[in-house]
LUMNURO-64881 format. One record per residue (C-alpha): z, y, x. Coordinates in steps of 0.05 Angstrom, whole numbers, padded with zeros to 5 digits, always signed. Layout:
# residues N
ZYX ...
//
This chain:
# residues 221
-03591+02419+00488 -03628+02352+00490 -03703+02354+00474 -03760+02306+00461 -03831+02323+00485 -03896+02289+00466 -03961+02304+00501 -03927+02319+00568 -03987+02291+00606 -04031+02346+00575 -04036+02419+00596 -03990+02450+00543 -03940+02393+00542 -03933+02391+00617 -03924+02466+00621 -03869+02462+00569 -03837+02402+00604 -03832+02441+00670 -03797+02499+00634 -03749+02451+00601 -03731+02417+00666 -03715+02484+00698 -03676+02513+00639 -03601+02517+00648 -03586+02502+00574 -03627+02437+00572 -03589+02377+00595 -03638+02321+00580 -03713+02314+00566 -03744+02251+00536 -03820+02247+00545 -03855+02200+00497 -03923+02181+00521 -03971+02124+00535 -03969+02138+00609 -03921+02168+00659 -03918+02242+00675 -03908+02223+00748 -03852+02273+00751 -03784+02252+00779 -03725+02294+00756 -03652+02281+00741 -03659+02309+00670 -03723+02270+00653 -03726+02204+00616 -03793+02172+00599 -03808+02127+00540 -03874+02090+00546 -03898+02078+00475 -03966+02050+00460 -03969+02054+00384 -03961+02125+00358 -03973+02101+00286 -03900+02079+00284 -03835+02100+00318 -03786+02056+00279 -03787+02005+00336 -03760+02057+00385 -03715+02095+00336 -03652+02076+00374 -03677+02115+00434 -03692+02177+00393 -03623+02190+00365 -03579+02249+00385 -03633+02299+00404 -03630+02372+00385 -03704+02390+00386 -03774+02360+00390 -03833+02396+00421 -03894+02359+00393 -03951+02376+00439 -03996+02315+00433 -04066+02329+00410 -04139+02315+00419 -04203+02355+00417 -04244+02347+00353 -04309+02348+00392 -04350+02287+00375 -04299+02259+00326 -04308+02246+00252 -04254+02270+00204 -04222+02201+00195 -04211+02191+00270 -04188+02262+00282 -04140+02257+00224 -04111+02193+00254 -04096+02225+00321 -04076+02294+00295 -04042+02282+00228 -04019+02210+00223 -03991+02204+00294 -03954+02270+00289 -03925+02257+00220 -03905+02187+00240 -03861+02217+00294 -03836+02274+00251 -03816+02230+00193 -03778+02182+00238 -03743+02239+00273 -03724+02271+00207 -03695+02205+00184 -03648+02199+00244 -03641+02272+00266 -03649+02318+00205 -03610+02374+00238 -03658+02380+00296 -03712+02433+00308 -03784+02408+00304 -03836+02450+00339 -03909+02431+00331 -03966+02458+00374 -04024+02473+00327 -04078+02524+00342 -04104+02593+00325 -04152+02590+00265 -04115+02533+00230 -04129+02530+00155 -04065+02529+00115 -04103+02522+00050 -04131+02454+00074 -04195+02471+00037 -04239+02507+00087 -04305+02483+00116 -04279+02473+00187 -04255+02401+00194 -04205+02409+00250 -04174+02470+00218 -04163+02433+00152 -04131+02374+00186 -04085+02418+00228 -04068+02457+00165 -04046+02394+00129 -04006+02373+00190 -03970+02440+00192 -03956+02441+00117 -03927+02371+00116 -03883+02383+00177 -03855+02447+00147 -03840+02412+00081 -03803+02352+00110 -03735+02386+00108 -03715+02395+00181 -03659+02445+00194 -03712+02485+00232 -03787+02472+00238 -03840+02517+00267 -03915+02513+00280 -03943+02546+00342 -04014+02573+00339 -04036+02593+00409 -04107+02617+00422 -04131+02621+00494 -04079+02592+00542 -04071+02605+00616 -04041+02545+00653 -03985+02562+00702 -03946+02528+00757 -04004+02484+00780 -04015+02453+00711 -04087+02432+00698 -04121+02422+00631 -04132+02349+00613 -04198+02366+00579 -04254+02364+00630 -04292+02421+00595 -04231+02466+00590 -04212+02449+00662 -04280+02472+00686 -04274+02536+00645 -04204+02551+00670 -04221+02536+00742 -04280+02582+00740 -04259+02635+00690 -04184+02644+00702 -04200+02714+00727 -04232+02729+00660 -04173+02703+00620 -04126+02746+00662 -04170+02806+00651 -04171+02793+00576 -04096+02787+00577 -04091+02856+00607 -04139+02884+00556 -04108+02848+00497 -04037+02829+00520 -04016+02804+00452 -04073+02755+00443 -04066+02708+00503 -04006+02668+00526 -03992+02623+00586 -03957+02555+00588 -03893+02585+00614 -03889+02633+00556 -03901+02578+00505 -03847+02535+00537 -03795+02591+00538 -03813+02610+00466 -03801+02539+00443 -03735+02535+00478 -03711+02602+00452 -03733+02590+00380 -03696+02523+00380 -03632+02557+00402 -03635+02622+00363 -03684+02611+00305 -03737+02660+00282 -03756+02697+00218 -03825+02665+00214 -03848+02593+00210 -03919+02604+00236 -03915+02628+00308 -03975+02667+00333 -03987+02692+00405 -03951+02758+00393 -03890+02720+00367 -03891+02673+00428 -03891+02733+00475 -03831+02763+00438 -03794+02697+00438 -03807+02684+00511 -03769+02747+00532 
//
């Protein structure tokens, strides 16, 4: 299986990338990013792309892939709705539409978030925008498309959060996350589990389109 990953310089994307590089069934990984992952591996190719508003200019390098793990994202903190929509909705859909045009039989997995508003009408801005992003991805027509909604995430394998605030929280409160995972094992996932869940769902499919933590845990096994 050949996969595309976006957001591989972030916490979730890098965690998924590491699982893909180690997985016996994945033969090639293409990371699309503005900067290098600084990882050297025989399976890994990197495409430096500065303008995520369009992917037609690099379409020739995107053909022939079996799955896309779309992990790029930004925090809504301090952003107005227009700017957040640009980074979250327009950039993601620009990639998804181009991939559907050239690889309609692929699986498209999008990392969303717990609390996303599928109605697109709620009062929470980020949840509305993520909801529209999810809805439009699922309606494009891919052979398989899924939206992943993790809540709290524990980084594994030395991966660090790209967000300074979350990095501070994780570095100081990892013990608390692990305790919560023991107390509520179906509510918290780690980056390894998300990565394995994405790989397995791409190979075997799943009976739900919206993938919550409990589904990720089942898919990871």
